[in-house]
N, CA, C and O atoms as CSV, one atom per row, in Angstrom:
chain,resi,resn,atom,element,x,y,z
A,1,MET,N,N,174.547,226.606,-49.216
A,1,MET,CA,C,175.847,225.950,-49.222
A,1,MET,C,C,176.469,225.994,-47.826
A,1,MET,O,O,177.033,224.999,-47.370
A,2,LYS,N,N,176.370,227.137,-47.146
A,2,LYS,CA,C,176.945,227.246,-45.811
A,2,LYS,C,C,176.269,226.291,-44.835
A,2,LYS,O,O,176.923,225.731,-43.955
A,3,GLU,N,N,174.969,226.106,-44.990
A,3,GLU,CA,C,174.227,225.190,-44.125
A,3,GLU,C,C,174.703,223.752,-44.344
A,3,GLU,O,O,174.893,223.005,-43.384
A,4,ALA,N,N,174.893,223.371,-45.596
A,4,ALA,CA,C,175.376,222.019,-45.898
A,4,ALA,C,C,176.772,221.807,-45.309
A,4,ALA,O,O,177.063,220.742,-44.766
A,5,LEU,N,N,177.617,222.802,-45.414
A,5,LEU,CA,C,178.964,222.717,-44.852
A,5,LEU,C,C,178.893,222.563,-43.334
A,5,LEU,O,O,179.588,221.723,-42.763
A,6,ARG,N,N,178.073,223.352,-42.691
A,6,ARG,CA,C,177.935,223.279,-41.239
A,6,ARG,C,C,177.437,221.903,-40.800
A,6,ARG,O,O,177.930,221.336,-39.825
A,7,ARG,N,N,176.465,221.378,-41.522
A,7,ARG,CA,C,175.912,220.060,-41.173
A,7,ARG,C,C,176.936,218.943,-41.383
A,7,ARG,O,O,177.026,218.019,-40.575
A,8,ALA,N,N,177.701,219.032,-42.462
A,8,ALA,CA,C,178.736,218.016,-42.704
A,8,ALA,C,C,179.767,218.032,-41.585
A,8,ALA,O,O,180.219,216.978,-41.138
A,9,GLN,N,N,180.135,219.215,-41.135
A,9,GLN,CA,C,181.089,219.330,-40.031
A,9,GLN,C,C,180.492,218.775,-38.735
A,9,GLN,O,O,181.202,218.164,-37.936
A,10,GLU,N,N,179.195,218.985,-38.527
A,10,GLU,CA,C,178.525,218.448,-37.345
A,10,GLU,C,C,178.518,216.916,-37.364
A,10,GLU,O,O,178.707,216.277,-36.329
A,11,VAL,N,N,178.299,216.334,-38.547
A,11,VAL,CA,C,178.305,214.869,-38.668
A,11,VAL,C,C,179.659,214.325,-38.237
A,11,VAL,O,O,179.729,213.336,-37.508
A,12,VAL,N,N,180.721,214.957,-38.679
A,12,VAL,CA,C,182.069,214.521,-38.309
A,12,VAL,C,C,182.246,214.583,-36.794
A,12,VAL,O,O,182.777,213.651,-36.189
A,13,GLU,N,N,181.802,215.680,-36.183
A,13,GLU,CA,C,181.941,215.829,-34.731
A,13,GLU,C,C,181.143,214.768,-33.972
A,13,GLU,O,O,181.635,214.198,-32.998
A,14,VAL,N,N,179.927,214.509,-34.412
A,14,VAL,CA,C,179.083,213.513,-33.741
A,14,VAL,C,C,179.704,212.125,-33.848
A,14,VAL,O,O,179.741,211.378,-32.870
A,15,ILE,N,N,180.190,211.786,-35.034
A,15,ILE,CA,C,180.811,210.474,-35.222
A,15,ILE,C,C,182.066,210.352,-34.364
A,15,ILE,O,O,182.324,209.292,-33.795
A,16,ASP,N,N,182.842,211.416,-34.266
A,16,ASP,CA,C,184.027,211.385,-33.405
A,16,ASP,C,C,183.631,211.124,-31.954
A,16,ASP,O,O,184.308,210.377,-31.248
A,17,THR,N,N,182.546,211.734,-31.513
A,17,THR,CA,C,182.063,211.525,-30.148
A,17,THR,C,C,181.623,210.088,-29.936
A,17,THR,O,O,181.948,209.486,-28.913
A,18,ILE,N,N,180.884,209.528,-30.893
A,18,ILE,CA,C,180.403,208.149,-30.778
A,18,ILE,C,C,181.568,207.173,-30.750
A,18,ILE,O,O,181.603,206.263,-29.921
A,19,THR,N,N,182.516,207.361,-31.652
A,19,THR,CA,C,183.619,206.400,-31.755
A,19,THR,C,C,184.616,206.531,-30.614
A,19,THR,O,O,185.440,205.640,-30.411
A,20,ALA,N,N,184.555,207.616,-29.874
A,20,ALA,CA,C,185.437,207.769,-28.713
A,20,ALA,C,C,185.016,206.827,-27.593
A,20,ALA,O,O,185.814,206.503,-26.714
A,21,GLY,N,N,183.763,206.390,-27.627
A,21,GLY,CA,C,183.262,205.475,-26.603
A,21,GLY,C,C,183.731,204.049,-26.833
A,21,GLY,O,O,184.308,203.724,-27.870
A,22,LYS,N,N,183.474,203.225,-25.861
A,22,LYS,CA,C,183.871,201.817,-25.933
A,22,LYS,C,C,182.680,200.970,-26.347
A,22,LYS,O,O,181.537,201.425,-26.307
A,23,GLY,N,N,182.955,199.737,-26.743
A,23,GLY,CA,C,181.906,198.765,-26.967
A,23,GLY,C,C,181.298,198.732,-28.359
A,23,GLY,O,O,180.238,198.135,-28.548
A,24,LEU,N,N,181.934,199.353,-29.328
A,24,LEU,CA,C,181.409,199.282,-30.689
A,24,LEU,C,C,181.873,197.994,-31.347
A,24,LEU,O,O,183.014,197.569,-31.165
A,25,ARG,N,N,181.001,197.388,-32.097
A,25,ARG,CA,C,181.364,196.201,-32.878
A,25,ARG,C,C,182.159,196.646,-34.095
A,25,ARG,O,O,182.134,197.813,-34.483
A,26,ALA,N,N,182.857,195.700,-34.681
A,26,ALA,CA,C,183.690,196.015,-35.850
A,26,ALA,C,C,182.846,196.575,-37.000
A,26,ALA,O,O,183.255,197.532,-37.657
A,27,ALA,N,N,181.681,195.988,-37.242
A,27,ALA,CA,C,180.815,196.461,-38.329
A,27,ALA,C,C,180.342,197.885,-38.062
A,27,ALA,O,O,180.246,198.700,-38.980
A,28,GLN,N,N,180.050,198.174,-36.803
A,28,GLN,CA,C,179.622,199.521,-36.442
A,28,GLN,C,C,180.759,200.519,-36.651
A,28,GLN,O,O,180.557,201.605,-37.194
A,29,ARG,N,N,181.944,200.139,-36.215
A,29,ARG,CA,C,183.097,201.028,-36.353
A,29,ARG,C,C,183.406,201.296,-37.831
A,29,ARG,O,O,183.753,202.418,-38.201
A,30,ARG,N,N,183.279,200.256,-38.679
A,30,ARG,CA,C,183.516,200.435,-40.117
A,30,ARG,C,C,182.484,201.375,-40.726
A,30,ARG,O,O,182.837,202.279,-41.484
A,31,ALA,N,N,181.210,201.167,-40.399
A,31,ALA,CA,C,180.147,202.023,-40.948
A,31,ALA,C,C,180.345,203.467,-40.526
A,31,ALA,O,O,180.223,204.380,-41.343
A,32,LEU,N,N,180.649,203.675,-39.256
A,32,LEU,CA,C,180.872,205.037,-38.765
A,32,LEU,C,C,182.127,205.649,-39.374
A,32,LEU,O,O,182.153,206.843,-39.671
A,33,GLY,N,N,183.162,204.844,-39.562
A,33,GLY,CA,C,184.388,205.350,-40.176
A,33,GLY,C,C,184.150,205.804,-41.609
A,33,GLY,O,O,184.657,206.841,-42.035
A,34,GLU,N,N,183.378,205.022,-42.343
A,34,GLU,CA,C,183.070,205.420,-43.714
A,34,GLU,C,C,182.213,206.683,-43.740
A,34,GLU,O,O,182.423,207.559,-44.578
A,35,CYS,N,N,181.255,206.778,-42.831
A,35,CYS,CA,C,180.428,207.987,-42.726
A,35,CYS,C,C,181.305,209.209,-42.455
A,35,CYS,O,O,181.134,210.261,-43.072
A,36,ARG,N,N,182.233,209.055,-41.535
A,36,ARG,CA,C,183.092,210.173,-41.163
A,36,ARG,C,C,183.954,210.620,-42.338
A,36,ARG,O,O,184.098,211.816,-42.593
A,37,ARG,N,N,184.523,209.652,-43.048
A,37,ARG,CA,C,185.360,209.999,-44.200
A,37,ARG,C,C,184.551,210.746,-45.260
A,37,ARG,O,O,185.011,211.738,-45.825
A,38,MET,N,N,183.340,210.254,-45.519
A,38,MET,CA,C,182.493,210.895,-46.528
A,38,MET,C,C,182.086,212.297,-46.099
A,38,MET,O,O,182.131,213.228,-46.904
A,39,ALA,N,N,181.693,212.456,-44.852
A,39,ALA,CA,C,181.273,213.764,-44.353
A,39,ALA,C,C,182.448,214.738,-44.325
A,39,ALA,O,O,182.296,215.916,-44.652
A,40,SER,N,N,183.606,214.245,-43.937
A,40,SER,CA,C,184.796,215.084,-43.897
A,40,SER,C,C,185.183,215.549,-45.302
A,40,SER,O,O,185.513,216.717,-45.511
A,41,ARG,N,N,185.137,214.629,-46.253
A,41,ARG,CA,C,185.458,214.978,-47.642
A,41,ARG,C,C,184.451,215.982,-48.194
A,41,ARG,O,O,184.822,216.937,-48.876
A,42,LEU,N,N,183.174,215.756,-47.892
A,42,LEU,CA,C,182.144,216.678,-48.344
A,42,LEU,C,C,182.365,218.063,-47.744
A,42,LEU,O,O,182.231,219.068,-48.442
A,43,ALA,N,N,182.700,218.123,-46.463
A,43,ALA,CA,C,182.954,219.412,-45.813
A,43,ALA,C,C,184.133,220.132,-46.471
A,43,ALA,O,O,184.065,221.335,-46.722
A,44,ARG,N,N,185.212,219.396,-46.750
A,44,ARG,CA,C,186.372,220.008,-47.413
A,44,ARG,C,C,186.011,220.519,-48.804
A,44,ARG,O,O,186.400,221.621,-49.192
A,45,ASP,N,N,185.260,219.702,-49.555
A,45,ASP,CA,C,184.860,220.104,-50.903
A,45,ASP,C,C,183.965,221.341,-50.878
A,45,ASP,O,O,184.139,222.257,-51.682
A,46,LEU,N,N,183.012,221.360,-49.954
A,46,LEU,CA,C,182.099,222.503,-49.848
A,46,LEU,C,C,182.841,223.759,-49.413
A,46,LEU,O,O,182.565,224.855,-49.901
A,47,GLU,N,N,183.778,223.593,-48.498
A,47,GLU,CA,C,184.569,224.724,-48.038
A,47,GLU,C,C,185.408,225.300,-49.179
A,47,GLU,O,O,185.499,226.517,-49.334
A,48,ALA,N,N,186.014,224.429,-49.968
A,48,ALA,CA,C,186.810,224.876,-51.111
A,48,ALA,C,C,185.930,225.597,-52.133
A,48,ALA,O,O,186.329,226.612,-52.704
A,49,LYS,N,N,184.738,225.063,-52.352
A,49,LYS,CA,C,183.824,225.701,-53.296
A,49,LYS,C,C,183.397,227.069,-52.780
A,49,LYS,O,O,183.318,228.034,-53.540
A,50,GLU,N,N,183.126,227.142,-51.489
A,50,GLU,CA,C,182.722,228.396,-50.858
A,50,GLU,C,C,183.809,229.466,-51.021
A,50,GLU,O,O,183.512,230.642,-51.229
A,51,GLU,N,N,185.063,229.038,-50.922
A,51,GLU,CA,C,186.195,229.954,-51.040
A,51,GLU,C,C,186.620,230.174,-52.490
A,51,GLU,O,O,187.541,230.944,-52.762
A,52,GLY,N,N,185.949,229.498,-53.414
A,52,GLY,CA,C,186.291,229.640,-54.827
A,52,GLY,C,C,187.554,228.900,-55.216
A,52,GLY,O,O,188.166,229.214,-56.237
A,53,LYS,N,N,187.949,227.928,-54.421
A,53,LYS,CA,C,189.192,227.191,-54.665
A,53,LYS,C,C,188.953,225.766,-55.136
A,53,LYS,O,O,189.899,224.984,-55.221
A,54,ALA,N,N,187.720,225.413,-55.442
A,54,ALA,CA,C,187.412,224.043,-55.857
A,54,ALA,C,C,188.044,223.782,-57.223
A,54,ALA,O,O,187.735,224.457,-58.205
A,55,SER,N,N,188.934,222.790,-57.268
A,55,SER,CA,C,189.615,222.473,-58.518
A,55,SER,C,C,188.855,221.439,-59.328
A,55,SER,O,O,189.093,221.283,-60.525
A,56,GLU,N,N,187.946,220.739,-58.681
A,56,GLU,CA,C,187.167,219.728,-59.379
A,56,GLU,C,C,185.704,219.878,-58.989
A,56,GLU,O,O,185.353,220.662,-58.107
A,57,GLN,N,N,184.887,219.133,-59.645
A,57,GLN,CA,C,183.448,219.174,-59.382
A,57,GLN,C,C,183.153,218.688,-57.962
A,57,GLN,O,O,183.606,217.616,-57.559
A,58,VAL,N,N,182.402,219.472,-57.218
A,58,VAL,CA,C,181.969,219.064,-55.888
A,58,VAL,C,C,180.885,218.002,-56.067
A,58,VAL,O,O,179.970,218.182,-56.871
A,59,PRO,N,N,180.978,216.903,-55.327
A,59,PRO,CA,C,179.993,215.836,-55.494
A,59,PRO,C,C,178.580,216.322,-55.169
A,59,PRO,O,O,178.395,217.279,-54.418
A,60,GLU,N,N,177.620,215.662,-55.731
A,60,GLU,CA,C,176.231,216.007,-55.465
A,60,GLU,C,C,175.947,215.796,-53.981
A,60,GLU,O,O,176.046,214.681,-53.468
A,61,VAL,N,N,175.598,216.872,-53.311
A,61,VAL,CA,C,175.418,216.832,-51.863
A,61,VAL,C,C,174.354,215.818,-51.470
A,61,VAL,O,O,174.551,215.046,-50.532
A,62,GLU,N,N,173.243,215.812,-52.169
A,62,GLU,CA,C,172.148,214.906,-51.811
A,62,GLU,C,C,172.572,213.446,-51.888
A,62,GLU,O,O,172.186,212.642,-51.039
A,63,GLY,N,N,173.362,213.096,-52.899
A,63,GLY,CA,C,173.824,211.720,-53.046
A,63,GLY,C,C,174.749,211.301,-51.909
A,63,GLY,O,O,174.647,210.188,-51.394
A,64,VAL,N,N,175.639,212.186,-51.526
A,64,VAL,CA,C,176.560,211.889,-50.435
A,64,VAL,C,C,175.786,211.770,-49.124
A,64,VAL,O,O,176.027,210.860,-48.331
A,65,VAL,N,N,174.863,212.692,-48.907
A,65,VAL,CA,C,174.065,212.662,-47.678
A,65,VAL,C,C,173.222,211.389,-47.624
A,65,VAL,O,O,173.091,210.785,-46.559
A,66,ALA,N,N,172.655,210.979,-48.741
A,66,ALA,CA,C,171.859,209.754,-48.776
A,66,ALA,C,C,172.717,208.544,-48.396
A,66,ALA,O,O,172.261,207.674,-47.655
A,67,ARG,N,N,173.939,208.481,-48.890
A,67,ARG,CA,C,174.843,207.366,-48.561
A,67,ARG,C,C,175.221,207.398,-47.085
A,67,ARG,O,O,175.273,206.351,-46.440
A,68,ILE,N,N,175.483,208.579,-46.545
A,68,ILE,CA,C,175.794,208.696,-45.123
A,68,ILE,C,C,174.604,208.203,-44.295
A,68,ILE,O,O,174.789,207.495,-43.304
A,69,CYS,N,N,173.403,208.571,-44.692
A,69,CYS,CA,C,172.202,208.121,-43.983
A,69,CYS,C,C,172.067,206.601,-44.027
A,69,CYS,O,O,171.702,205.982,-43.028
A,70,GLU,N,N,172.356,206.001,-45.173
A,70,GLU,CA,C,172.312,204.537,-45.283
A,70,GLU,C,C,173.296,203.883,-44.313
A,70,GLU,O,O,172.965,202.905,-43.643
A,71,LEU,N,N,174.492,204.426,-44.249
A,71,LEU,CA,C,175.511,203.864,-43.362
A,71,LEU,C,C,175.145,204.054,-41.895
A,71,LEU,O,O,175.372,203.162,-41.078
A,72,LEU,N,N,174.581,205.212,-41.560
A,72,LEU,CA,C,174.151,205.435,-40.182
A,72,LEU,C,C,173.005,204.498,-39.817
A,72,LEU,O,O,172.921,204.024,-38.684
A,73,HIS,N,N,172.135,204.234,-40.770
A,73,HIS,CA,C,171.049,203.276,-40.543
A,73,HIS,C,C,171.636,201.890,-40.258
A,73,HIS,O,O,171.183,201.189,-39.352
A,74,ALA,N,N,172.643,201.507,-41.038
A,74,ALA,CA,C,173.301,200.215,-40.821
A,74,ALA,C,C,173.930,200.173,-39.429
A,74,ALA,O,O,173.851,199.157,-38.737
A,75,TYR,N,N,174.546,201.266,-39.026
A,75,TYR,CA,C,175.130,201.338,-37.681
A,75,TYR,C,C,174.053,201.143,-36.619
A,75,TYR,O,O,174.232,200.363,-35.684
A,76,LEU,N,N,172.945,201.845,-36.763
A,76,LEU,CA,C,171.873,201.759,-35.764
A,76,LEU,C,C,171.249,200.372,-35.727
A,76,LEU,O,O,170.880,199.885,-34.658
A,77,CYS,N,N,171.129,199.737,-36.875
A,77,CYS,CA,C,170.551,198.386,-36.929
A,77,CYS,C,C,171.472,197.350,-36.302
A,77,CYS,O,O,171.001,196.318,-35.824
A,78,ASN,N,N,172.762,197.604,-36.294
A,78,ASN,CA,C,173.732,196.661,-35.731
A,78,ASN,C,C,173.995,196.897,-34.256
A,78,ASN,O,O,174.835,196.227,-33.655
A,79,ARG,N,N,173.289,197.834,-33.678
A,79,ARG,CA,C,173.445,198.066,-32.237
A,79,ARG,C,C,172.717,196.958,-31.508
A,79,ARG,O,O,171.663,196.507,-31.958
A,80,GLY,N,N,173.244,196.527,-30.429
A,80,GLY,CA,C,172.538,195.441,-29.806
A,80,GLY,C,C,172.731,195.377,-28.380
A,80,GLY,O,O,172.182,194.493,-27.722
């Protein structure tokens, strides 16, 4: 669980670094924004679960990660 939390936080940091740069297309910015929101939410949920404060079911990590990967793939394919 701690590893998943650390990785989700890393995804957020990497996306913040990428989006700080110039020259992204609108589709790229949208894909990265959605990735960041999902990773950030996953990190918060995992952190709450780790602390025993999760009030609702934490989403299936693999499903969220798979969706983030799809969006990152879309971002990479739209680079030009």
